N, C-alpha and C positions, 0 to 999 in steps of 0.2 A: 828384614834379616839383621842379625846380632852381628856386630863386629867379632871377627875371627883371631884366635891367636895364631902366631906362627906354628905351632905343633898341630893345629887343626887344619890348617893350610897345606903342610907337609902330609899330614894321614890323607889328605884329597887327591893328592899329588899322583897316587897309586891308582886312582879309580877314574880321575877327570884328565881332559883333554887339555893340551897347551893353553887352547884359546879359553877354554872354562875356566881353567886356573887364572888366567891374566883378568878375567872378566871378575872373578873373586877378588882377586887383589886390588884392582880398582874398587869395587864397592864397599871391601873391608876398609882402604883409605877415605873413600868418601864418609861412611859412617864415624870412623874415628875423629876426622875433622869436625863434623857436627857435634859429637859428642864434647870436645874440646870447646867449640864454640858455646856450646848451651852450658858448661860451667863456668865459664866466663862472664855469661851476661848478666847483666843486674837484676836484682829481683824487679817482679811485675811492679809499677807503679801503684801506690795503696790509694784507695780512697779517702777521702775525707772521712774523719768522725763526725756523726752525728750529736749535735749537742742535746740533751734532756735538760728537764727544767730545774732539776736540783744539782747542776754542777758537772753530773756525771756524764758521760758520752757512752757513745755505741760505734763498736768498730768490728768491722768484717775483715776477719782474716785471709790474707791473700797467700798464694806460693812462696814458700821461703821464708815465711815472717817467723819471728821467735818472740817470746815475752820481752826480751831485754832490749830489742830492735824497738817492739812497739811503745815499750816505757821511754826510751829515749826519744824516740818522733813527738809521742803525744804528752808526755810529762816533762820531757827535759832532763830525764836522770835514769839510766839504764838501770839502775840498782832498785829502784821501784817495781820491778819486775813482778816481786813476791808480793806486792799489792794487788796488780791487776790479778795473779793465779790466786791469790786469796779471795776475790771478788767472783772469780769464775770458776773456781774447783770443781763445782758442780757440772759444768759443762765439759770441761776439759779433762778431768777424769785425773788419774793419780800420777800420771807422765806430763809434766808442765813443757815437755821439749816434743810432744804429739799435739800439735795444733791443726785440726782440721781444716782446710780451705771452705771458707763460707760461714765457719762458726761467727757468731756475734759476740762479743765480748764486750762488757761495761768496763770502763777507765773510769779510774776516780779524779775529782777535781785536780787540776794541775798542782793548786798550792796546797794540796795534802790533807 
């Protein structure tokens, strides 16, 4: 059940009993609290990158990852996100902000 707006609850008042409305209000409050908690939760922990023989690494994208965050964690410089994007453009596509969870990225060597 999705969180209901006040207007939706008011519209239901015409056809629902007081007990049903009370149950809907409690459920709405619970869902909103759950949503707020999820928004505040830190991103999932990331798996370490797998080292390759040529100094590059493989990294598996996790929920809420961004190229700048990956570049900061693995390369020590968030501005190197463009290097990560260039190395993986074929897999990522034209929008670097859309990283599918589970995608394996090639990460350039830390020393550039």
